[in-house]
N, C-alpha and C positions, 0 to 999 in steps of 0.2 A: 233189268237192272241188276248189276254185278256188284257184289260186296268184297272188299278188299281190305285188309289189315296189314298194312306195311306193303309188302309185294306178292302176298300169297292170297290168292282168291279163295273165298269160303263159298261152298256149294249148297250146304245146309245151314240152318240156323246153329246147329252144334257145333259146327266147323268154325263158325263165326265166334263163338262162345270160347271155344278151345284156342283159336288164334288170339282172341283179345284178352283173354285171361293169362295166356302162356302156358295153360297145362290143359289135360283132358279131364272131362267130366264124366264120369259114367253113368248116361241118362236112364238106364234101366234100373239102376240103384235108386234113384228118386222118382220115377214111374211106374216101375213094375212092369210085368209081362202079362198078356191075356189070360193065359191058363194057371196063373198064380192061385195056390191054395190060400185059405184063411190064415193057416199057421206060417206059411211061408212069407204071407204078406207083412204079418206082425214082426217077424224075424228082420225082414228086410228094411221096414220102417225104423226098428230101434238101431240097426248098423247105419241107416241114412242120417238119423239125428246125431249119431256120435260122429260121423264124416262132417256134418254141418258144422259142427263144434270147432273141428280142425281147419276148416278152408277161410281163407281171407275173405273179408266181407264182401267183395263184389260176386265173386263165385258163390258163396253162401246164398246170396241174396237170388242169384240165378238159379241155384239148385231147390231152393225154397221155393221159388215161384213154379218149378217143373213139377214138384210134389202137389202143390195146389191145383195146378192144371189137370194133373193125372186123376186126382181125389174127383173134381168137378166133373170129369169125363165119365169115371166111374158111376157117379150119382146119377148123371143124365142117361146112361147107358141102362141102369138099373129101372129108373122111372119108366122108359120107353118099353123095357121087358115087361113091366108089370101091368 
């Protein structure tokens, strides 16, 4: 199935969100990266929370969901590794 917003095809979920909301969302800001240190993670989350306050409601909900999903994945990976 192909997803279109207007006449633009979205190839990934993030592209769909960008087209639907009318602006890009830096997914790494809300999800983090694999080799992120604990200190870097805290700083990134502080910045992400500030950005969430400035986003319009639909984009803020999407970004918040990205953060929750990323945190669940980290917890699952930690449990598997333990």
